C-alpha positions, -999 to +999 in steps of 0.1 A: +030-009+099+003-022+123-030-004+121-048+007+152-085+000+157-095+037+160-129+030+145-141+004+169-169+026+182-182+035+148-199+003+138-232-012+150-241-049+145-261-053+113-294-074+111-292-110+100-296-119+064-292-149+040-260-169+043-230-156+023-219-175-008-186-173-026-200-161-059-185-145-090-182-107-085-183-089-119-165-058-107-151-050-141-123-030-126-107-005-151-077-019-170-046+003-166-012-002-183+001-019-151-007-056-145-008-071-110+018-098-108+017-106-070+000-096-038+003-102-001-027-092+019-029-094+057-064-090+073-061-084+111-095-093+126-108-078+158-142-083+174-156-051+158-138-046+124-109-057+102-078-039+094-064-047+059-027-042+049-018-052+014+013-051-008+005-052-045+032-056-071+026-044-106+044-045-139+040-022-170+022-037-200+028-014-231-002-027-251-026-014-224-011+021-225-029+050-241-028+088-246-057+092-221-034+079-193-005+102-200-005+121-167-021+098-142-028+061-139-059+047-120-057+020-094-089+006-080-096-014-048-130-029-038-142-027-002-174-036+017-192-006+033-226+003+047-251+015+021-256+048+039-220+057+030-230+075-003-201+098-011-163+098-010-160+117+023-182+091+040-163+062+025-130+077+036-143+083+071-152+046+074-122+030+056-094+055+061-079+040+030-044+051+020-019+041-006+018+045-005+044+044-032+077+045-014+074+075+009+047+092-011+012+088+003-022+091-015-059+090-007-087+079-031-099+107-053-131+090-067-154+061-061-179+039-078-206+014-068-206-018-089-244-020-088-244+010-112-225-010-138-244-031-164-242-069-157-227-066-123-233-095-099-222-091-063-220-111-030-250-121-011-248-093+015-272-078+041-294-051+026-274-025+045-240-035+030-226-031-005-194-031-025-177+002-032-146+007-054-122+034-043-101+049-070-066+063-068-050+083-096-012+082-093+012+105-111+026+087-141+061+102-134+061+083-100+057+049-116+084+028-132+083-005-152+077-023-118+060-007-089+049-018-055+018-003-038+011-005-001-026-001+007-042+000+041-078+004+052-104-005+078-135-026+069-166-031+091-180-065+098-215-074+089-242-098+102-251-130+083-273-158+098-265-145+133-228-144+127-203-115+124-185-118+091-155-102+074-147-107+037-122-098+010-129-094-027-098-105-046-090-087-079-065-108-099-052-102-134-064-120-166-038-148-165-048-163-198-048-130-216-013-121-203+004-155-204+026-143-233+040-115-211+042-131-177+048-164-159+022-162-131+023-184-100-005-189-076+019-187-047+026-151-056-009-142-045-018-148-008-045-135+015-043-142+052-069-135+080-055-134+115-073-131+148-057-104+169-081-106+198-096-135+218-118-147+189-120-177+166-121-176+128-142-199+106-142-197+069-177-198+054-169-193+017-160-220-008-125-214-019-104-234-044-070-231-028-068-230+011-033-230+023-039-230+061-069-230+083-070-228+121-092-210+146-066-182+147-056-180+110-070-186+075-047-184+046-058-186+010-043-184-025-071-161-039-090-167-071-102-139-093-138-128-084-141-155-057-149-139-023-131-150+009-155-148+038-147-156+074-171-157+104-160-144+137-168-164+168-162-160+205-132-177+223-133-214+229-147-224+263-121-238+287 
């Protein structure tokens, strides 16, 4: 499904701030009895905002299960939002985040801001942007040993050093802690930024595994807690 830029008029340019660095992000996302084993994330970049479509594949891990998760299972997704979006309604109005399992569709039911958690370190962002975590709680009866989640949302750009920037915050599993259960492959995790208007993309983050990089497309095998940040520039002069 191709998202439509219905929020183009909602976002204003943000003031310049210090350059973005690809730092560790201690999001400490809640561990559920389903482990992420692969993801394909497409970030369609316009002049005003980005539209994110992700497919996330999970597999059940019995030793992470517990009685407290008998009826519902949490799934959490980080997103960058303006700081004046303080409640769930405001976050949903900006992101319009939705999750689908087959034909069943869900909206986030809760949220958290990582700055409220002890020991959290975030990106170098403008003062008027921050990380929010949107939380879904899916019926346990809907989930099987393997499940694929389709997540879509909008994300506003922000200003850094005079440039418009879009970024993604990858959340990957604990490969070392799960190596006895799964055979992970880096190629099973892919994030791709694509320009869908007359703009050019320029990666400004330091990433360990860049698959492809052109003015129209940036493709990366993500690394846990390593931000992927892309500056948006005007079209090349003829």
